[in-house]
Every structure is written in C-alpha cells, then in structure tokens.
C-alpha positions in Angstrom: 0.0 0.0 0.0 1.3 3.4 -1.0 0.1 6.7 0.5 -0.5 10.3 -0.7 0.9 12.5 2.0 -0.1 15.8 0.3 -3.4 17.4 1.1 -3.6 19.1 -2.3 -6.6 18.2 -4.4 -5.4 16.4 -7.5 -5.3 17.6 -11.1 -6.7 14.9 -13.4 -5.4 15.0 -16.9 -7.5 13.0 -19.4 -6.5 11.9 -22.9 -9.8 10.7 -24.5 -8.0 9.4 -27.6 -5.9 6.8 -25.7 -8.2 6.3 -22.7 -5.3 7.6 -20.6 -5.8 9.3 -17.2 -3.1 10.9 -15.0 -4.0 11.8 -11.4 -1.4 14.3 -10.3 -1.0 14.9 -6.5 2.4 16.8 -6.6 4.8 18.5 -9.0 7.8 16.9 -7.5 10.3 15.0 -9.6 9.6 11.3 -10.3 12.2 9.0 -8.9 10.5 5.7 -9.6 7.5 4.3 -11.4 5.8 1.3 -10.0 3.6 -0.9 -12.2 0.5 -2.3 -10.5 -1.2 -5.6 -11.5 -4.8 -5.1 -12.6 -7.3 -7.2 -14.5 -8.4 -4.1 -16.4 -6.6 -0.9 -17.3 -2.8 -0.6 -17.0 -1.9 1.2 -13.8 1.4 2.8 -12.8 2.3 4.9 -9.7 5.0 7.6 -9.8 6.8 8.2 -6.5 9.5 10.7 -5.4 12.8 9.8 -3.6 11.0 9.5 -0.3 8.4 7.1 -1.7 5.6 9.7 -1.7 3.0 9.3 -4.4 3.3 12.0 -7.1 0.7 10.6 -9.5 -1.1 7.7 -10.8 -1.4 6.8 -14.5 -4.1 4.6 -16.0 -4.3 3.5 -19.6 -7.2 2.0 -21.6 -10.1 3.5 -19.6 -13.5 4.1 -21.1 -14.9 5.2 -17.8 -13.4 5.8 -14.3 -13.8 7.2 -10.9 -11.0 8.6 -8.7 -11.8 6.1 -6.0 -11.5 3.2 -8.5 -8.1 4.4 -9.7 -6.8 4.7 -6.2 -8.1 1.2 -5.4 -6.6 -0.4 -8.5 -3.3 1.4 -7.8 -3.4 0.2 -4.1 -2.9 3.9 -3.0 -4.6 5.6 -0.1 -5.2 9.4 -0.1 -7.1 9.8 3.2 -6.1 13.5 3.6 -7.1 14.5 0.1 -10.6 15.9 -0.7 -11.2 14.2 -4.0 -14.3 16.3 -4.6 -12.1 19.3 -5.2 -10.1 17.6 -8.0 -9.7 19.6 -11.2 -10.1 18.0 -14.5 -8.4 19.0 -17.8 -7.8 17.4 -21.2 -4.3 16.2 -21.9 -4.1 18.8 -24.8 -4.7 21.7 -22.3 -2.1 20.2 -19.9 0.5 20.1 -22.7 -0.3 23.7 -23.6 0.0 24.8 -20.0 3.4 23.2 -19.7 4.8 24.8 -22.8 
C-alpha cells in the first residue's frame, strides 16, 4: 500500500484518444515508477525519492472514478478531498506546460 501525503486536491489529466488518465498529486520530480497488477486498465504509480505518491497513471479507460483508480493502484489518499479535484484534457495540460 502506498500513501498520498499531500493534502492538495489532484489535477486529473484526461486523454480521451488513448483512454489515458493521470491523477497528479504533486509537482515533485519522479524518482521511480511502480507498475500495479490489474485485470483491467494498465496502472502505474509515480513516487518521489522518499516514496511519496506523485501521481497515478491509468491507460485503456473508457470510464473511471478517482476512488476506482486509487483502489486499483493500491494507493490511499485519506487526507485529500477528491471532490475538489480539477479535470483537464491532456491537450490543455501540454499547452499549460509549454
């Protein structure tokens, strides 16, 4: 089980073309990516050097909920108010980063 230590509401980046979702909890640098076993979508978890969850990526989704992604990633985010999550398309995320 991995934990989100941040209290910041996540930014959810959605790529409708690929069915990809990235739930971002932090802007820290990724030190390691951990693949999670799942019967459905492909799930990976990015962590920093201290093992804190930075984000969760899911591929091949047609429909999802944040609680479903957390459960499939085996991640707990008890201190995060998921109802305050912000959603954006992957195209707008790339434009914001440029």
